N, C-alpha and C positions, 0 to 999 in steps of 0.2 A: 504493500500500499503505499504510495505517494501523499505526503500530506500539503504537497506543493502543486496538483498534479491539474487544478482546474486553466489554467493560461497554457496549457501544452494540448496539442491536436495529435499528436505522434506518441507513441509508447518510447519510453527509453533506450536507448540502444545497450545490449544486454552490456558488452564489455564497457559501455558509458557508465554502466551500473556499478560493474562488479571494480571498476576503478574509481568512484566515488562514493563507494561506500564505505561504512566506518565500524558496521554493526559485529566484523569478526573481532575488534578489537574494544571498541566501546562498549561492549556489554558487560566488559568488566565494571563497570559501574551503575548498574542496572539499579543498586540499593540507594544510591544517591539522587537515579532521577527521580524513583519511587519518591524517597524522603522529598525531596525539592517540591514535588508535584501535589503531594498533602498538605505540605506549610502555603504554598499558593492555592489551592481550592479553600483552605484555611482563611485566606484572609478575604479572597473574593467573597465569601461569604459571609465577614464581620461588614466589607463595605455595601452588603445587599447586591454585590454585582450577579449572583447565583443565590437560590436559596439556601435555607439549613438543611432541609432534607435533600435536595441534590448533591449536596456537600458531603451529605452522611453516606449518600450512596457511591458517589464517587472514593471517598477515602475506605469506606469499605470494600470495595474492589479491588481500589490500590494494595489495601494491605494484602488480599488473597492471592492477588498477582505476585506479589513479592514471597510469600509462603509458598507460593506453588512452584516458583522460578528457585528455591532455594532446595525445595523438596525433590525436584526433579522431575515432577508432576507435568510442569509446561517447561518446553525446551523453546530455546531462544533459537531461530532460526534465519538463515543467510536471505531470505528472499525480502527482508527488512534494509530498508536501507542506512538506520542508525537504531541505538536503544529507544532513542526517544519515540519514533515511529512505531517500533515494535509494541512498547509499552500501553502506549494510547491506540493501537488497532487494538490490543486484546480487551484494553479497557471501555473500548466501543462497543465490541463484540457481548460482552458481557453487561454491559447497562443502557444500550442504544445511545439514544439524544442526548441523555445525562450526560454521557463519556465525552461527547463532541464541546462540550462547556469547558475543560478541561484547560485548555489551549489558550482561554479568553484572556489577556490582556496582559502576553507575554509570547517571544518569536523565541526560534528553535537556536537563536543566536545568544539570548541571554540564557537560557537552558541548559545551553551546552557550556557557557560559561562559568553558571553557577555547579551543573555537575563535575565540570572540573575542579573546583574549587573546592567543593565538598569532598571529593576524592583526593586531592593532595594534602589537602587540611588534615584528613584521615592519618595517612601515610607521612606527614610530616613529624606527628605524636606516636607513632610506630616505631620509627626512624630513629627517635629521640631515645625511646625506650629501650631499645637495643643497644645503641652506644651508652646510656646508663649501666646496662647490664654489663656491656665490659670491662666500664670503668670500675664497676665492683670487682670482677676479676683483677683486674690490676690494683686496686686499691689491697685487696689480698696476700696477694703476689709481693708486695710492697712491703708489707708488714712481716711476711714470712722472712723476706730479704733483706732488712734491714741493716746487717751484717754480713751479707756475703759479696765480699771483693772482687773486684773484677776491672779489666784494665777500661778506660775511658777513651775515644778514639778521635784524633782529626787525621781527615785526608785517609782514613783507612790506617792510619799509625797511632802502634800505643802512644797516649798522652800522659795522662796521669790517672791513677788509681779512683774508683770510684766504688758505688756499692752496685747490685744490682736492683735496690728500691730504688735509687736515685737514676739510674737509666731507665726503668719502666715510668719513673716519674714523669719525665719528660714527654712521653706519650699520653700519659694522662692529662696533661696540660694541655695537649694537642687537641685529644678530645672533649676537654672542659670546653674551648672555643668553638669546636664545632655544634656543643648542644647549644653554647650563647647565640651562634646563628642559625641552628633551628630555630629558638624561640623568638628573633629576630623577626626571622619570615616567619611564622606562625600569626606575631601580633600584626603584622605588616599588611598581610594578605587576609586577614579576616576582618572583609567588609562581601556588604552581599550585592552581587549585579541583577539579583532576578529584579524585575520588573523595567528594566532598560531597553525592553524591546527589540527591534531589528536594530538600531541605531539610537532612537529619536524618542525613546520614550512610548506613553502610549495616553490618549484621550482620557481612558476608565480611571475612576477617581481610585488608584490602588493606591494603598498603606504601605510602603517598602519598608518604613521602618519599623512594623508588625512582623513584616515576612522576615526581615533582617534579624528580629528578637528570636522567634519562633524557630529559625536555624542556628542560633547561636553564634551569631555575627556579631560583631560589637558597632555595627551599622551599615546604612545601604552605600552603596558608591555613589559620588558626587558628578560624575560625568557619565552618560547616556553610551555615549562615543568609545569613552578609555573602558567602561565597564564589559563591553563586547568583544574589545582587540586587545588586553591587557594580558600579556605572559610572561611579563617581567615575575611574579612570583614564583612560575615553573623555569625560568633561567636563574632565578636566586637559588630554586632549590636544588636543581641541577648542580649548579657551583658548589653549595655546599656538600653535595653526594660526592662530587668531585675531590672535594677534599679531603673529608671521609676517605675514600677512597685512597686518594696520594700519601694519607698519614697509615694508613692499613699496609700500603706497597713497602711504606720505609720499613714498617716495622716486619713484616715478611721477608724483604730484602736481609735481614738482620737475624731473624730465625735462619732461615737459610743460610746463611755463614753460620753462624752458632751449633747448627746441627750439621757438618761438616766435617767428614773425618780430620782434617787441618785444625780446627776450633775446638770441635766436641765440648762445646760449654753448655749443652743441652741434647737432650733426645727426645724426639717427638714419640709420642705413642702410636703404637699397631694401629689402632683407631683411625689416627691423621695423618699414614703414609701409607704409602704404597711401593711395590716390588718391579723387579724387572723381567721380563719376560726372557730371555736371555742368560742375564747375570744374576745368578741365586746369594750373589753375598749385599746386593743393593735393597736401602732402603730410604727411598726416594720423598722428600719434603713437598709432595705434589700440590696440596692444600695450597700451601703459604705462594706456590710459583702459579698457580690458577688464577688464587688471589691477585697478584701483583699483578698478572696479565691480562686480568679483567677490569683495571683500573684506565686500559686505554677505550676500553667499549662506554664506560659512564663517560667519560671525557668527550668520546664520540658524540654523545645524546647532546651533552651543553653546545658544543659546536656547531652540531647539526640545527638545534632550536637557535641559536644566534643567527645563525646564516639564512634559515627559516623568515625572519621577523627584520633581519635588516633592511629590507625594501617597501614593505608594506606600506600604503597609505591608510590613511582612516576610512571606515572603518572595521566591518569583519570581512576578510577574505581567504578563500577556501583553504589556501595555505597552512591555516591556523590548525587545517585538521593534523599535518604532519605536528603537531607536537604531542600527540597520543604515544604512537606506538614504543619510540624510543623512551619517551619518558618514562612508562609504562616497566619496560625492558631494563632500566636504571634502574629506577626504584627496587623490581626484583632482585637486580644483581646486588644491588648496596645492604640489603638485606640481607640475604644467603651469606654473602662473605662474612659481615656482623658475628653470624650467629654461630658460622663455621671455625673463622678465627680466634673467638672467645671459647667454643669448646676445646681449640688444638692448645691456648696457650693454658688454661684451666688445667689440662691435663699434662703437661710435657714434663721430663723431668730435668731439674739442675742440678749439673754436674758441677758443685760448688769447689771442692778441691781443684779441678781446672783450670778454674776463674781465679783463683787467687795466683794459682802456679804462673799463670798467663800472666798476669800483672807482674809481677814481681820480676820476670825473664826480659821482660823487655821495659825495663827501665823506667817504667812510669815514676818513680821517686824520685827521678832526676831532679827535678825542681826544686824537690824537699831539701835533697842533699845540699844544691846551692842557695836555700834556706837557712840552713845550719851551718855557713859559711857567714851569711851576713849577719844571722844573730851573735858571730862571733867577732865581726867589725870589719868584715870581708868586703868593699865596695861588690854589690851585686854584678856587674860588667865583668868583674874578675872572676868573682865566683862561679860565674855561669862559663868562662875559659879553663876553669881549672875543673868542673866536673864534665866538660867535653872532652878533657884530655882523659879523665877517669873511666869514662864509659868506652873511647878505644882499646885503653888498656883490660876490660872486660871484654869487649868484644874480640880481642886478639884471645883472652883467654877462655872463651865460652863460657863466662860464667854471668851472674849480676852483681849490680853493687854491693848488695849484702853480704856475697861470698865472698867480695874482695878481702884479702888481708889487710889489716891497720898499718902495716911499714908501708904498704903499697898508696895507702892513703898519704902518708904523713912525706914521701917523697915528692908528691906534688905539692901539698901543702902542708906547714905543720900545725895548723890550725885543729888540724883534725887529733880526736879522741874516742874512746870506747864508745861513750854514749853517739858516736854518729849510728850505731848500727840502730840505736832504739829509735833516734829521729827519722831514721829512712825505711823501718818497719812499714807494710803496710796498713795496721791497725792506727799506729801514727799519722802517718799521711791521711788518712779518710777521717780520721777523728778530732784533729785540728782543725778540719774547716768547718767551723759552726755558726759562720753565716748565713742568714734562710734562703733557703733553696741550694746550699751545698750540702754535700753527702755525710756531711759528720752523723753520728747517731742522733745528736739531741736536735740538732737541726733538721732530720730529716723526722725526726717523731712529729717535731711540730707541724709540719706540713702534713702527714701523716692524719694528723688530728684533726687541721682545716680539710683537708678533703672527704674526711670521715663526715665532717658535719656539712660541706657541699652535700657529696648525695642524699643525703637524710633530711635536707632541707628545700632539695631541690629536684 
């Protein structure tokens, strides 16, 4: 059934129908379409545009349609152009002329805009909840590994000793910003386009504020042309999803490295690993690799929608139908990746001894050795050069600074005494870093307490 056929004298070409139709993907928000229609007819009756009896008949039938779709009793078929025409056609079949009054005072343009907003609003909240669940896992790991020493890196070179809690805490901050972005998007998009009509409103005395309140919006949109052509909220959401995926991908890259034979910092659980069809010894981090790979897929959705929108004049254009498939795919991809990543890191085994040994053997305490000299009156620039010479000696001998005999230290500088070994131990190197945001135990505990309150309150 075509809702717009009165103007036409020929049937639509089947290829044109197939190309134009969106029901194969927009059926995803049948619930939102029905939800919006119920609010719309409730408002129509309040404004005496339809009778209370007509309202009740339509609402009862719409709820029945929704229930029948959910139970499988009613199948959404592809003979219809979109989910809106499907729902309205079934409604008319079940209620006759009364059902034909559903579309009074609205257009498919504001209907589509509403459905996509309702669907996206729900998905923003669902995404936020998954990010929060992941952050809860990260916080648990931070609590467990507040004293698990490991090397911190710059340029993929061992730099200074940190703790696993401190390292994971960096990702906690990233995901906290992600949640902030999702909150901002939800707040900014939460205005109702229903009642904007095709682009210029309607002559019916609609109460748009009432409709907005019924659907949980902050209020109605204030320009009908913008209402039907706005896709900013989707671009913002896809941008936020892309940033979430970037953060997941960065973490996955580290998980892949840490899980390798060369690092052995962690071991992934068998449930989140795969094997090789030819090499029996292999245990591959495929989940982490796939999440890293799917990041580009989500980026593609953002780039696609930006490209679609960049040349469109006001108001609605059919190009905007392209906002759905890639957005749906990006949402499903990100939600799946968040759930899988959460399970993967929740079950991974941390090799604490290997991490600690790696930090000791990578000269990560070289800066602390220089600080030892500075505290004994040596200018920092001179101390830097002295420790550089000691590092070269250690490299030549194949040992760590911790294992270099004191006489070797004294050959380079007489300032060194036996207490240098305590000064450059991993425990000392980390524990003395107590400024807020640093890896020292007390500083890290303060951050963990702050993050615990954050998750309780948000």
